[in-house]
Every structure is written in structure tokens, then in C-alpha cells.
N, C-alpha and C positions, 0 to 999 in steps of 0.2 A: 387408693386406686392408682396403678401405674399408668404412665402415658399410653403404653401398648394396649392395656385393658380398656382404657377410656375410648380409644379409637374404635374398638370392635363392639363394645357394649353400650356406649352412650351416643356416639356420633351416628347421625342418620344421613344417608345419601339423598339427593333430590327426589329420587323415586320412592323414598320411604324405607328402602332396604338398609341392611347393615353392611358396614365396610369390613372386609376380610383381608388380612395380610397375605393370605394364600393367592389372592388375585394377582398381586405383583410382589413376590417375595423380596425383590431387591430394594423395595422402598422402606422395609422395616429398619434396617441399619441406618438409612438416611435420617429417619425420624428419631431414632434413639440418640444419634450424635448430638442433636440439639439440647438434650437434657444431660449430657455427659459433662460433669464438672471439670474434667481435664481439658476439654476442648475450648480453645479461645475463639475460633471461628470455623463455621462449616460452609463448604462451597459445593454447589450442585451444577456441574456442566453436563446437562442431561438433554437428550433429544426432545424435540417438540412433541407435546402431548404425552410426555413420559412421567406424568403425575408428580413432578416436583412441586407444583403449586398446591396440589392436594395435600402433600406431606406437610407443607407449611401451614395450610389451613387447619389441619388436624392439630398441629402444635399450638396454633392460636386458640382454637376451641378448648383444648385441654387447659391452657393457661387461664383463660377467662373463667372456666368452671372450677378448676381445682387449685391452681397456684397463681392467684391474681398478681399482676405486675403491669408496669407501664410498657406498652408495645408501640413501637414506631415502625411504620411501613413505608418504604419509598419505591417509586417506579419512575421511569424516565420523564413522564409529563403528567401534569395535573389531570388532563382528560383521561389518560390511561388509568390513573389511580381512582378516579370517580367511577369509571366503568367497573374496575375491580371491586369497589365497595358495593355497588348495586348488584352486579351479576355473580360475583364469586363469594365475597364475604357474607353478604345477606342471602343471595340466591342459593349458595351451596353449603352454608354453615349455619348462620344465625336463624334463618327461616326454616331450616330443615331439622335442626336438633332441638328437641323440646325444651331442654334446660337453658337454651340460649335465645329462645323466641322473643323474649322481652326486649332484646337489644337489636332485633332485626326490623325489617320494614313492615311486618305484619303483627307486631306485638300488641297485646291488649292494653298494656301499661306504657304510655308514651313518656319517654324521658326527655324533658324539654331541652336539656343541654346537648343532646345528641344531634349530630348533623351527618351529612354524607361522609365527610372526611374526619369526623371526630365522634367517638362513641365511648361513653363512660360506663363502667360496670363496677360492682362492689369490690373495692380494693385495687382498682386499676383503671386503665383506659387504653384505647387504641386510636392513634392519630396517624393519618395517612398524608403523604407529601408527594408532589411532583418535583423531580430534580431541576426542572426548568423554572421553578419559583424559589430561588435560594433564600430569599428573605424569610420564608415560612419556617425555616429550621431554627431561627434564633429563639432562644429561651426554651426550646424543646429538649426534653431529656427522657430517657427510658432505659430499661434493663433487658428488653427483648427487641433487637433491631433486625429488620429484614430489608434487604435490597433485592427486588425482583426485576428480571430483564436487565441485568446489570450492564451487559455489553451495549445496550442501546442508549446508555447515558452518555451525553457528550463529554469528551475528554478535554475540552477547551477550558482553560483557566479564566474564569470571569473575575469580577470585582470581589466576589465573596470567596474565591478559591475553588479548589476541587470539591464538588458536592459529595463525593463518596467519602473523602477524608473527614469532611465536616460532619457528615452523618454519623460516622463511627465514633466521633468525639462526644456525641450526645449521650453515650453510655459509659463514659470513662469514670464517672463518680461511683458506679456500682461495682462491687467486687465479683458479682456472679452474672455479669451481662452475657446474654446469648446473642451472638452475631451470626447471621445467615445471609449468604449470597446465592442467587440462582439465576441461570441464564443458559441459553445455548450460545456457543461462541460466534464471533463475527469475523473480523479480518485478522489474518496472521500478522503478528507484530503489534496489534492494537487491541487485542482481546483481554479485557479485564479478568474475565472468569478463568481463562487459561493461565493468566499470571497467578491467580489465586491457587489454581491446581499445582502449578510448579512450586509454590511455596508451602504446599501441604503434603500429606502422605500419599495422595493421588491413588485412590482405590478404583479398581476395575473389576467388573463382574465376570468371573471365569465359569465355564461350563465344561462338562465332560461329554464326549461323543456317545450317543446312544447305540452306535454300531460297534465301535472298537474299544470304548472305555479307556482310551489313551490319556496322555497328559492333558490336564485342563487348559483351555485356551479362551481367548476373547473373540466372540463372533463379530464379523465386520462385513459391510457391504461388498468389499473387495473379494469376498469368498462366493459371491453370487454367480451362478452359472446358468446360461440359457442360450438357445440358438437364436440368431438374429431374426427378429419379427415373430418370435414364438414365446411370449411371456408365460403362457400356460404351462410350459415345461420348466419353469424356474426352480432351481435347487440350490442348496447350500453345500459347498464342498468342505469336508472336514480336512483341516490341514495336517492331521495325523495319519489317517488311513486313506484319504482322498476319495472316500465314499460320497455319493451325492445324496444329501439329506432332504427330506420333504419339509414343508412348513409345519406339519404336525411334529416332526422331530425337533425343529427349531423351538417351537413353543414348549415342548416337554423339557428340553435342555435349559431353557430360560426360566421356567416357572415350576418345575417339578423336581428340583434337585436341592431343596432346602433353602435356608435363609442366610447361610454363612459363606457365600461364595465371593465376597469382596476380598481382593488381594491388593495390598498396597505396593506401589512402586518405590516409595521413599520411606524413610524412617519417620515415625510419628514424633512431631515436635510441637504439639499444641494446636496444630491446624489440620483439620480433616477435610479431604476432598473426595468427591464421588464423580466419576466420569462414565457415562454409558451412552451407547448409540442405539438406534432403533431396532436392532436385532432382538432387543428385549421387549418389543411391542406386545402389550398385554391385551389390547382391545379386540373385539370380534371383527372378523372380515367377512364380507359378503362373497361366498364361494360361487354364487351364480355369476358375479362380475369377474371375480378373480379365482379361477379354478385352482391355481397354485397357491392360494392364500396370500398372506402378507408378502411372501417372496415374489409372487406374481405381480402384486401391486407395485413393489419396488422396481421390478423389471419394466413395467409400463412407464414408470416415472423416468427411468434411465433412457428408454427409447424416445420419450417426448423431448428430453434434453438434447439428445443426439440429432433430432429432426428439427430443432429450433433454428431460427436465423442466426442466433449468437450462442452457440453451445457453451462457450466458456462462461458467459454471464449467467446462462440458465442453469449451470451446474452449481452455482452458489447455494440455492436453497437446499439442494441435496446434501452438500458438504456441511452446511451449518445446522440444519434442522434434523437431518436423518443420521449423519455420521457424528454429529455433535463435535465437529472439529472446526478450527478457524480456516476460513477460505483464503487461499493465496491468489490474489487477482492478477499477479504479474505473469505474463507469458514467459516460457522458457527463453524466447528470443529477446526478452527485455532485460535479462540478466547481463551484467557486464561481460564483454568478450574476455577471453583468456589472454592476459597480457603476455604470458610466456610463449604462447603460440605466435603472437605478433612479433615478439622479439626474435624468435627463431627464423622467421621468414623474411627478415630484412634483406634488402637487395644491395648488391655491390655496384653502386654507381657514384661517381664524383661529378660528372657533367650532367646537365639536364638532358633527358631523352629528347629525341627529335620531335616527338609528338607534342611536347610542351610549347604552347603559343602564348601563354598568359601567366603572369606572376602576380600573386597577391601577398599581402602581409597583414598580420594581426598583432597588435601590441596589447599585452595585459599589464596593468599597473599594480604593483605591490608596494608595501610600505617603504622598502629600501632598494627597490630595483624595478626594472622593466624586463618583461620576458616577451620575446617576439619570435614568430615563426614565419618563414617564407614558404609558399606553396606554388608549385608549377601545375598548370591545368591544361588538359587536352580537350578536344571538341566533345568527347563523350563523357566528360566530367571525371575521367580518371585524374588523380592528383598524385604529385610526387613531393615529398618533403625535401626542400632544398637546403634549409639550414634552420637551426634553432639556437637562439642566442639569449644570454642573460646579461643585461647591462646594469651593473651595480651603481647605485646613486640615489640621492634623495629626490623623489618626484616633485617636491615642493620648491626645488631650486630651478629657476628658469634662466639663470645668468649664463654668460659665455663659459664654455668648458663644462657645463652641467650635463647630466645624463640625457637631457632632451636634445642638446646640441650634438651629442654623440649619436643619438638616434637619427637625427637628420642626415648625418654622414652615412650611416648604415643603410638608410633607405635609398640612397643614390647609387648603391653598388650594382654591379652587373653580374649576371650569371652566364657562363659559357654553355652553349648547347652542343650536342655531339657533332653537329655539322658545322660548328664554328660560329653560328649566329649568336648574337649577344642579346640576352633578355634583360629588360629593365622593368621596374615596378609599374604595374598598371593601376593599382589602387591599394590603399592601406586604411584599415579601421583601427582606431585607438579606443579601448574600452574606458570611457570616462568614469562611469559609476560614481563613487563617492569623491573621485578626484576631478570632478567636472570643471572647476575653476582653473586648475592648473593644466588640465588637458586642453582647455580652450586657449590658454596662453601658448601651449605647444602648437595648436592649430595655427594661430596667428604667426608663430615663428616659422612654420613650414611654408607659409605663403611668401616668405622672403627668399626662398630657394626656388629658382625658375624651374628646375627639373621636378619639383614636387607640387607645382601649381595644379590644383584640381585633382590631386592624387592622395589627399589626406583628409579623412573624415572622422568625426567622433561617433561613437556608438555606445549602447548600454544594453547589457543582458536583461531580459525580462522573463522572470520565472512565473509564467501564467499559462493556464490551460488554453489551447487554441491560438496562442500568439504565433504568427508565421515567422519563419526563420528570418526573412527580410521582407518587410511590407513595401519596400521601394518608395518610401516617402518619409520625409523628415517629421520629427516630433520633438517635443520638449523632453530632454533627458536629464537636465540638471538646472533647476531654477529657470532662467529664460534662455538657456543654451539649447540649440537644436542639434539633433543628430539622428542616427538610425537606431530604432529599438529592435534588438535581436531576440527572437523567440528562442530562449535557451533550451527549453525542454524539447521543442520540435527539432532544434539543431542537434541535440544529443541523441535523440531518436535516430536521426538519419546517419549520424556518424557511427553509432553502434551497429546499425544495419550494414553499412558499408565495410566496417572492420571485420564483419563475419563472412564477407564474400571470399570464395575460393577461386583460384585461377581456372580457366576453361581447360578441358581435357587436351586441346590441341596446343596448349602453352600460351595462348593469348589471355587477355584479361577482360572481365566483364565491365560494362559501363559503371562508373562510380568507384572502381577499385582504388584503394589507397595504398600507395607505395611508400616505403620508408627506407632511408639509407643505412648503411652499417654504422655510420657515425652516431646514430641515435642510441643512447644507452638504456639499460633496464629501467632506470628511474623515469625516463620519458614515458614508457609504455605503462608503467604502474599509474602514473598520473592520467594517462589517456583513458584508462578504464576505471577510474576511481569512484564514479558516481553510480548509484543504483536507483531503480524505480521503487518507490514506496507508495502506499495508499494510506490516506488518512481521512478522517471525518472533518468537514467544515460546514457549519450551518445545516447539519443533518444530512449532507450529501458526501459521497465519496469523491475524493480528489486524487488524481494520479499525478505524481510529480517526481522529480529527481532529487535525491538527497545524498548527503555525504556525512552520515552520522558518526563515522570513525575519525573524522577530522583529517582525512588524507589530503595531500596537496593535489590540486587538479588544474594547474595552469596549462598543462599540455592539452587537456580536454577543452579548456576555454579557447585556446588558440586554434584548435582544430575546427570547432563549430563557428568560431569567429571568422576564419578564412573562408568557410563555406558560405557564410552570410555575405562576405565581400564578393565572392564569385557570383552570388545570386543578385547582386545589386542591379545588374542590367543584362540584356541579351548581347553578349559580346560578338562582334563581327570577326570570326576567326579567319576568314579570307583576307580581310584588310590587315589583321595582325600578322598573318604569314607573309603578306606582300611587304610589309615594313621590315620584318625580320630577314627576309631574303636579301635586303640591301646591306645587312650587317655581316653577311657571310664573307669569308676571305675570297671566295671564288665568284663573288657577285660581279656582274659586268659593270664597267665604268659608266657612270651616268652621263648622258649626252649633255653638251654645253647648252645652256638656255638659249632660246631663240632671241634674235634681236628684238622681236616684238616685246619681249619681257624685260628688255633693258631700257625701255622707254624711247627707242628709236625705230622708225619705220624703214623699210628697205629703201635703198637709194640715198640714205643719209637724211631723209626728212625727219625733222623733229616733231614729236607728237605733243 
């Protein structure tokens, strides 16, 4: 008996009825792939409730009854696999199919060695695992390996290694091992099942429009059309003839056009993949609730997402479970700014603008150099790059003439303002990081220079969700060395936001606008926009962070958010700063001679 015949003639549904491939024609090729000796691995990236688990159950049932072998089945957690064993394996296969009743929960003949997670049958067995219990995989082996809900398995490398790779090794000693993965996708860039698809022939189900009969296409939710607030009028737009198709048309196109509508994107090289979204929905729909059928149900879900408090987050279930696509959690605004645009809008200034009242500096320590940038600040937090400098030298050398001594000289420089006023450093942070001991020696060195007293502090970037740019309090940043912990991710968020600002229509600039001089080269702006927002799983939760997976240099970005943290150290008194600067202008009035009272003598020559 062939696997296809067994599914229709022997298997029984929970309601006692027979399974028919006509119910969901797209599932037959998915099922056949598991028994194709040319296939190394089969992957299903299928919409939720798309019958992928049913297809796997049918293959397990056929194997137990007709071609016994050792079956290993893995899900993300032990709790999930126990539920699968009770509700799906027993409730939808073993207890419902007469020839398999003995191995289910209601069999008359009890097999003492069988448990919830382990069931033996003549010639084989099925053992089930949770990926969160890695030790259970030791000594296990089998020639029919199934991973269900693959994208929910943690990607962290534990003491045992990656659980997916370990699981696949359990079948390496058999020449005819069947390997199957199933899941709907999770996050873009982190989806295991999408990675499987990309390494397979990637089959998609194509349909032909019932109106125009044009070139076959893949139906998708993006073709859904309806008036706002009127889901009862939902239709599917044919991309060939632009006709609006009803849900009955959708169903006919999905399920009444034969079994051979899978078309591969890639050449077959031993791995077969199937990708389908919910436009292939085969289940009945209550037309009293949804007059437009499943299309109306989808329209209702889209409207609910749009009306939610966080539409971006609410969209994820639709993208993952309906479209069967990985969700991209990053906003368009979180992508790095265009460095070429920033390079083109550099400004031609050599003197600091008159609006600048405050100068900060941030020093980034590298293995063989120091990189530092001076920023000038206005009241409304507009900033001007004043200079960017690279000081070559070994940061481990603190002796006279070293890079640290040259840094002290640089930090005492003055910047001319347009009105002739002279700007001096107000505060400098040095990123201690792994160089904490030597940075601390540099701090002690700075205190021997009177002009730098109280203007030199240590800091350390903290890559942590929720960490503020500058908490305005000291903390331990290296052993027992105190400094300012800088929230790197929050700092990069704000820098990227400000880099996207455009000048006002009247030629003025918005608060926070970042100005850069013509002396800054293309390499500076490439570094300034080097990091990207990425999402990853940690401890079962999504974490948003900044990453630099391509290994790009990012010292300019570090200096940018470091200077921002320096500015946020305190609430600067710009009136007092301007009053001091006024005294440094060439046209400043001469200061009055000090009163005799301040010379220690009272009027009339009386000594005090």
C-alpha cells in the first residue's frame, strides 16, 4: 500500500471520517516528499492551521503501520511535546485509527514500556523530546526525525551545543533517514525555517485566475481589497486582469485546480521546501459572521491591527501566521541614515558659529591609537563638529611623550568663534572599557594640568535595553574604578534620529540638528552610520539591540553618542557660559580695576 493510499483508506479523522487529499490538494506533495529517497530534508514554512502537523501525523501513522522504523520527534519544550503526545498523536492518530489503537490512550492491550513521551510498536518506536531538555537526546537514534515549531527553538548555544544540529546527528548512522522541519516563520534574520527554505528548492503554490485564465501566480494578503470599515466587501485582486475575486473564487483557485501546482524557485539539490500563506485556507468559514468568507475574516483582522495601540507589534501575528513570512521588527526610522546624504550636506565653516557656547570632547581608545572628537553645542542642543583627530600610539604607555601626554595637550586647545570669542573645553569623557586601568592613570595625569581639573571623566558604553544615555551618577565601570555608564543603544537611537533631521523651510535648523564641517571625509560618515538595529531571542524574549555584524569601524558613532552623553552630564547654565565668553571677545570692554576693599585695605588707608 502506498503512503497516499494509506492516508485515504486506513487513517481515520477524529470524527470517524476518512481523510481526502481533495480537501487540501497542496498537502499531497508535502506528504510525498517525506518518502522520496532523493530528498535529504523536507521543510514546511506553512501558515498556522495549514495542516502541516496533519501531514506529519499521516507519515508517522503510515510508518508505524506499514514501514516500521525508529521515530524521533522534537518540539521547543517538554510541555509542548507532552501536549502533542496526548492531544495530537493519541487524540488525532492512534486513538482514531483502528490499526493503531493499541498504542494510544484507549487501547485494550496496554504496553507497559510505553509512556507519554515514548511508545514502542512492532519493529520500531517513537520517542518525543523537548529542545529545552538537551540531555534527553543522548543515546537517542532514529531514521525518521521530525522537528515541529522549529522557529520557536532557542538559538542560544548551551553546554550541549545547538539542539537542532544535535538532533539531526541522531539519524546519521542510517542511510535512508527521513528529516522533516515544520514551522511558521518568526523574526527576519533569525528564522530557522526560512533559512531552510533558502537552502532548498523553495516551492510555492501557483493558481490560475478563474476570470482571465492568465499566467499562474501566488496569492497573497497584499492583494486583499476592501473599503475602510467594510470587511464584508473584501475581495482578492487578480494581478493579471485586476478583476476583484470573491472568496469562492479564491477557494476554487486554491483547491480545484489539481495537485501539481507547486513551482520551485531554486534548483533541486537534495533539499525540498514548501512555502504557503493562508490564501490556501481550506477550513470552513461561518458566512453569518463573515459574509465575505475567509477574505472578510482577514479584513477584520487587518482592521483590528490598525486600531490597536501598537499596530507595528500587532502586525506580527498576521505576518508570521497568515503570510508565513518572517516579521521585520525594525521600523524604517531605525535603519541607519544614508551616509552619502550626510556627506553631501556638510557645511563650509572653519570657525565655531556664534550660537556655540559649550565645547565637549569624547575619546575612544583603540589598540594602537586614540580617536577623539570635539563638539560645539548651542542652547537648543544643535551641535557642530569642531574637529576629529586620531592620535597614534600605544594606550598602555603612560610615560612622558606618550599618546596620553599628547592628548592632554590637545584637550587644552582653544576654538575661535565667529565673533572672536575663544571656546575652551567644558568636559571630556574617555571611554575606559577594557582599558580601565590605563584610562584611570590618564585621569590621574589630567589632574596635574590646572586647565583640565574637573574636566576629565571616565566612562563606559553599556549595551543594555533601557539604559539611559547618561544616568548622571557614577558607577563601577572597571574593577573598582568609578565612571559614567553610557547607555549606548539609547545614545545611538538619538544620534540616528537627529541625523535624519532636515533644515526648516525658512533656512533655520531644528533643535538637535547635527552640523558637520567640510573637513570630515566620507570614511567619517560611513563610521557614523555603521550600526544597525537587530532583534534576537534571549531567554525566550525578543531583545532589540544595535549590532555591527559586518565588522565595520564605528569609532565616529562612538564619539558622537559619547559627546551626547557628555552634554547630558548636567544642565548647563548657558547664560553664565555666554557671560564668560563675552570677556574673551576682542571688543570686550576692559575690566574695571578691583576695588580697594578687595586688596585687603579699607578706604582712608585703614588696614583690615
